[in-house]
N, C-alpha and C positions, 0 to 999 in steps of 0.2 A: 783460737788455738786450744783453749780448754775444752771447747765443745768437741773438737775432733779427737782429743785424747780420751775424753769420756766415751764418745761413740765407738772408737776402735777398741777400747777396753771392754765395753759391753759386748761388742761383736765377737771378740776373742773368747770372752766368757761363755757366750752362747754356743760357739763352735766346740769348745772344750766339753761343755755339758752335753751337747748332742753326741759327740764321740763317746763319752763315758757312758751315756744311756744306751747307745747302740751296743757297746762292749758288754754291758751288764745284761742287755736283752738277749744277746746271742749266748752268753754264759748260761742264762736261764733256760734257753731253748736246748742247749747242749746237755744241761743237767736233766731236763725232761726226757730227752732221747736216751740218755744213759740209763735213766730209771725205768723208762717204759719200753725201750727197744730191746732188740735181741742181744744177748750176751755173746761175746766172742769165745767164751770158755766152752769146750766140748763137754756136754753133760756125761755123767757117769751112769752106766747101765748096770744095775745090780742083778744078782741071780733072782729068778722068780719075778722079774719085772712084768707089769701089765702095761701094754701099749694102749694109751687112751686117745680115742678120736672124738673130739668135741665138735659136733657138726655146726656149732655157732662160730667156730673159728674159720676165717676165710681161707679157701683154697682157690687160687687164681692161676693165671697162665705161668707166672714166674715167681720165684721166692723173692720177697721184698722185705727188708728190714724196716722197722718203724715202731710206732707206739702199739702196745698190746691191747689198749682200750682207748676209746674216744674220751677226750678230756671234758666234753660237754660244753665247751666255750664256743658259741656260734661263730665268732669272727676269727677263731684260731683253728684252722683245719690242719691238723698234724697228719703226716703220713702214717698210715696204718700198716701193721705187719701182716704179711700173708705168706702162705706156703705155696710154692709152685706145684702144679699137678705132676710134673715129671719127678720132682723131688719127693712128693708124697708117695707116688707109686714105687719108687726105688726104696724108700724107707720101709714100706710094707713088705716088699720082697726080701729085704735084708732081715726084717724081723722074723720072717718065716723060717730062715736058716739060723737065726741067732739063738743059741741054747739058753741065753739069759732071759729071753722073752718067752713068757709062759702062755700068754693069751692076748687077745685084743678086746678092749671094752669100748663100745660105741655109746655116746651119750647125746641126747637130744632134748633141748628145752622148747622146741617148737619153732625155732627160727634158724633156717639153714642159710649159710652165707657163702654159697658156691653156685655157679651156673650149672644148668642141666647137663651139658656135655661133660664137664669136669666130674659131676656126680657119677656119670656113667663110667668114666675111666677109673674113678676111685672104687666103684663097686666091683669092677672086673678084677682089680688088684686084690680086693678082699676075698673074692671067690677063689683066687689062686692060693691065698693064705689058708683059707678054709680047707682046700683040697690037700694041703700039706699035713693036715691032722691036728693042728692046734685049734683050740676052741675060740669062738667069737661070741661075746655076750653083749646084748644091747639093753640099755635102760633109759626110758624117757619120762620126764615129768609130763611133757606133752609131745606128741609126734605130728610134724607136718607131713605132707605127702612126700616131699623130697627126702626128708629125714627117714621116713619109714621105708622108702625105696632102698636106702643104704642099709637100714637096720634089718631088712628082711633076709639078708644073707646070713644072719647070726644063727648059731645053734639054739640059743635061748633068747627070747625077746620078752622083756618085762616093761610094765608101765606102772606109774604111781597110781595107787588105788583111787585117787581123786583126779587123775590126769585126764587129758582129752586127746582124741585123735580125729579131728574134723576133716576127714578125707572126703572131698566133694567132687573130685575129678580134676582135669587139667583145663585151665581157663586163661584167657587173655582179654584185656579191656582196651578199647580204642576210643579216642575222643575226636570229634569232628568240629571244626572251628569256623565254618563258613558263615553261620549266622552272626557270630560274634565279630568276625572280620568285616562283614557287611555294615554292622553298626559303627565300626571304627573307620570305615571308608578305606579299607586296605583290600586290594585285589591281587590274587595270585593267578597268573596266566600260565597254564601247564601245557607243554608240548612234549609228547611222549610217543614211544613205539612199544607196543606190547599190551594186549588187553588185560593182562594180569599185573602190569606195572603200576601198582597202587601207590607208589611213593608220591607224596604231596596231595593225594586224594582227599585227605582230611582238611585241606585248605580250600578246596573247590566244591566240596559236597557237604551236606549235613547228615549223610547216612552212608553206610557201606554199600559198595557196588556188588551185584551178584557174583561177578568173577572173583572179587576180593574175598567175599564171604566163603565161596567155594574153596579157594586155595587155603584159607586160614583154617576152615573146619577139617579139611583133609590133613593138613599139617598137624593140628592138635590131636586128631585121632591117631596119626602115625606115632607121635611121641607117647600118647597114652598107651597104645598097644604095646610099645616097648617096655614101659614101666610096669604095666599090669602083668605082662607075660613073665617078667623076672620075679615079681612078687608072688604070683600064683604058683609058679614052678617051685620056688623055695619053700613056700608054706603049704603046698599041696591043697590049693583052694581052686574050686571050679570058677573060671573067669566069669561065667554068666551069673553065678551067685554073687560074686563081688560087685559086678556092674549093677545088678538089681538093687543090692544093698545101698550102693552109693546114690543111685537115682532116687531111692525112696528115703534118703537121709536116715538110714538105720545105723550108721557108724558115726560115733562121736564121743561117747563116754568110754572109760576104761573097761567097763563090763561088756559093752557092745563090741569092743575090739576083741575081747576074749571070746565072746560068743561066736564071732565069725573067724576064729582061729588066726587072727592077726597077731596076737600075743599069747604067750604061754601062761603068764601069771600076772596078777595085780599085786603090787607090793608097796609098803611104806618105804621111806628112805632107809630106815634102820634095818628092815627086813632084807632089802636089796643089798645093803652093806654086808650083812651076815652071809648072804649067798656068795658074794665075791670072796669074802674071807675063807669060806669053806672050800671054794674051788681051788684056791692057791695054798691052802693049808696053814693059815695064820688065824690067831684068835681075835685080834683087835684091828680096827681100821688103821691105827697108827703104824702097824707093822706091814701094811701094803706098800709095795714099791711101784709107784705109778709114774710113768713118763709120758708126756704128751707127744703126739705125732710130730709137731713142729720142733720140739726139742730133740726127739730121736733122730729126726732128719739131719740135725747138726753133726751127728756121728758119722754121716756119710763122708768118706774120703774121696775127693775127686781123683779119678784116674788120670795120670799124666802120660802114660806110655801105652803103646799097643801097635798092632800091625797097621792100623788105619786111624786117621783122625776124622771124626764126623762133626761137621758144624751144624748146630741147630740155630737157624735164623728165625727170629720172632717178628711177626708183623701184626700188631695189635692196635685196634682203634679205627677211627674213621680216616679215610685216605684224603690227604690234602697236599698241596704243593709245599706248604710250610706250616709251622705251628705245631699244636699238640696232636695226639693220635699218631698216625703214620705219615710223617713228613717225607714226601718223595725225594727231596733234595738230600736229606740225611740218609735215607734208605739206600739210595744209589751209591753213596760213598761207602756204606757198610758192605754192600754187595761187592764193590771193587776190592775192598780189604780182603774179603774171603777169596775172591778170584785170584788175587795176586799171592796168596799164601800157598806155596807149593806143598806144604805139609798136609793141607786139607784134601781128603780124597773124595768125599761126598757131602751133600748138603741135605738136611731136612728142613723144609720150609714150613714153619708152624704159623698158620693163618687164623686170626680171630678178628675178622673185619666185616662190617656190613657194606663196605664200599665207600664211595664218595666221589671226588673229582675225577672225571674221565681222563683228562689230560695227565694228571698226576699218576693215575693207574697205568697208563701206557708207558710213561717214563720208567716206572718200576718194572713193568713187564719186559721192556727192552733190555734193561740191565740184567734181569734174570736170564733172559735168552743168551746173552753174552756169557754169563756164568755157566749155563747149561752146556755150552759148546765145549767146555773144559772139564766140568765136574757134574756127575749125575745129581739131579734134584728130585727128591721125593717129598710129597706134600702131606701135611697132617692138618686136619681141620679141627678148630676148637668150637666155640659157641656159634660163630658165624663164619661163613666163607662165601658170601653172596654178592652178586652184582660185581662191583669193582674188586671185591675180595675174591671172586671167582675168576675175573678177568686176569688177575696176576698169578692165578694158580693153574689154569686150565692146561698149560703146556708142560706140566711136570711129568716126569717119567711114570710116576704112579701116585694115585691120590687115595689117602686113607681118611675116613670120616667117622665120627661117632654117629650113632643112630639118631640122636636128638639134634645134631648139628643142623642149622638152617643154611642152605646153600642154593645155588642156582641164581634166580632173579636176573636172568640174562635179558636185560632190557635197558633202555636209555630214556632219560627225560631231561627237559630243560625247564627252568623255572624263572619266570619274570615277575617281579613284585612292583606294584605301584600303589601310591597312596593319594592319587589325584582327588578322589571323592572325599577323602578325609580332610585334605587341605581346604577344599571348597566348602564343605558343609560345617565342619567343626571349627576351623581356624579362619575361615573367610579369606583364604589366600588364593589368588588366581595365578596359576603358572603360565608363563608365556614361553613358547619354544621357537627358536630361530635357527636357521641352518641354510647352508648353500644348496642343499638338495632335500628332496621330499622326506627322506627317512634319516636325516642326519642325527636326530635326537632319539632314534629307536633305542629302547632299553633304559631311557631316563625314567627314574622311579616316580616322577611327578606326572606321568601320563601313561595310559595303557598302550599296548602294541595294537596296530591295526591288522586287518586280515592279511595283507601282503607281507607284513613283517613276521607274522606268525607262520605263514607258509614258507618264508625264507628260512626261518629257524628250524622248521620241520625238516628241511633238506639236510641240515647238519645233524639232526637227531637220527635220520635214516642212514646217513653216511657212517655215523659212529656205531649204530646198531649192526650194520653190515660188517664193519670191522670186528665187532664183538663176535658175531657168528663165525667169521673166518678164523679167529683165534681159537674158538672152541672146536670148530671143525678140524683144524690142524692138530690140536692137542689131543682130542678124543677120538680121532680117526672116524669121524662121522661126515655124512653129506650135509650140505647147507640146509637141505629140506628137513633132514632129521633133527638138526639143531633147532631150526625154527619151530618145529612141532613141539619141542619141550622147553622152548625159550618163552618169548612173549612176556618177559618180566616175571614169570611164575617162580615162587619160592618153593623149594622142596626140602624135606628133611634128608638126613644122610641115608636113611633106609630107602626112601623113595629115589634118592640120587643114584644108588646102585642099580635100581630097577630101570631107570631111564638112561643110564650110561654116563652120567657126569661124575660119578665116583667109582673107583675100582673095587674097594672093599671096605667093610666096617672094621675099624681098628683105631687105636689111640696113638699117642706120640711115641710110645715105646715100640709099638709095632712098626711104625715108620722108620725109626732108627735102626731096628734090626734088619729091615728090608734094605735100607741104604747100605748097611755093612755087607750084606750078602751080594749086593751089586758089585762091590769092589773086592769080593772074595776074602773078607776079613772076619775071622772068628774071634780075634782079639782086637778090640778097638776102644777108643776113648772119645768122650764127647766134650765139645767146647761150645758155649752159648754166645750168641750175638743178638743185639748190641749189648754193651755193658749195662748192667742194672744201675739205675740212678741211685745216688746216695740219699739218705734221709734229708740232708740239708738241701739238696737240689729239689727234691719233691716239695719240701716246705716252702722254698722260695717261689716255686711255680704256683703253689696254693695262694701265697700272698699276692702274686701277680694276677691271680684270677683265672689261671689256666686249669686249676683242679676242679673237682666236682663238688667240693664242700661249700656251696654257696649258702648264704643265709636263708634264701627262699626254700632251698631243699631241706635245710635243718629244721625249719618251722613246719612245712607242709609234707615233708617226705619226698624222697627222690622220685618215686613212681608217679606221684600226683602232679609234678610240675615239669617233668622231663620233656613231654611233648609241647607244652606251652613255651618252655624255654627255647625249643627248636625254632619256633616261629620267630622269636626275637633274634635268634642267631641268624636266621635266613635274612631277615630284614636288615640286620647290621652288616652282614658280610656280602650280600648280593647286590652291590651297587651296579645294576645292569642285569645281564642275563648270564646264567651259568648252566653248564651241562653236566649231568651226574650219571654215574653208574652206581646206584645205591639201592639198598633194600627199602621197602616201604616204611618200616619203623624199626626202632630198637625195641624188640618185643620184651615186655615185662610179664612173664608167665606167672600165674598163681600156682605155686607148688610148695 
């Protein structure tokens, strides 16, 4: 009897301690979020304010509250604050008309935290601000290529006299894993349609194919041409002179940047501060009224009334049936919400996806077609709208893309993974397969597929590819032959997409919204975004559950260095059998 009393008392004490610790833990997390997150108070904009755009601050697809800085604790991946590109554009437009904002100041420490397509839309907004007559000044301790691309719009560009500008062109790195996988005894069997469909090529080859090299070089050159044209036009530089200087590594120091007219002056921090003070007519740095772009965006007042209600539906991430990224099951429910809302007149579909599961993409497309029968859908492309991302977009009434967007990749592949060799050679395990029929265990990860099974799977790939071409043919008013000629899994930039007919025009999310409003003859409209943005607590819990990107491996080695290797582990973990994809070859990590 005494034993049970003691046991139950101890158990109760443990439960109380656990509950108390959990309560204190979440109080601690809440305090961190309150301290590091965004304040609900609307900032005050004073007369003569300087709108500061710090290029190290993240500009993503949507505004997300979170911590303003990483805590640096490897196992505690807190949600990071970011400003959405549409809010960033609207804030700059408002500043152009705000009599209290005197100028824009761009700062660059050499680390840009935004994607290429979002940089493009940000720069276009800055050009419009500049055309309104207010000055833009840029100062960099160091300039990256992406940062300088933004800074080049400024009236005056300054760099620290000991600063660097290591502009070396546009690059991308790829890793090929076949040799390593052979040693592990893991085999990837790839069934695909499209000579440019290079997805999973890194698992079956130890070097890049000629077709993949061709499409990547043309893609990189297209993005570089867009970057360099903007830079050279703004700075009145001969493109050939710039390209020769880059090829011969003549640009790097502050003085070399000035020599090639990339900057106006080299200044110490104190000299730069004096310049800014002189521009706004104050004597001391303490008298400067500086407000960051993210804080200024909080002064935007959401419009709640108008002649029309425009829904902006975001689709960001990899397409899957469930889970993180774009979960088809959740997406379909969101589309139904919009369809049933009689107050919504038109929809802007903002896509930022490299594709993914073919079946999930088709479920999403079907729901969008049902919506399109009642409300016009205009598409806006972000960083990616390729393969499955294009599958769900192709039948929109009009498609807007940034120049640097990666799109197309109209192709299909299936991937079967087996570790039979690894089991035998490394673990000395012999797998025995039993079945009522010859191919009953096809797709089992402990054996490879034979030729008949691969041919069988190829039929499904061809069927899905034909479906993909029909979708594009219908949406883009092309013949099947025309679609096939620009498909084959090839990735195009937005600029190239206009040329081959898979994109209607170059433009950002704001252009798409204005076009949608014109479709319903609305000069006065308001915008509502879907789905609901996740709270800080929801993002934090996802991170603890392992669905976020802040893994310890990435903290130690850096996201770019492990993302492709992690994809292998993900494929092995998730593909118990054979899966068919409409997906881009890679999530590209450009050097800019």
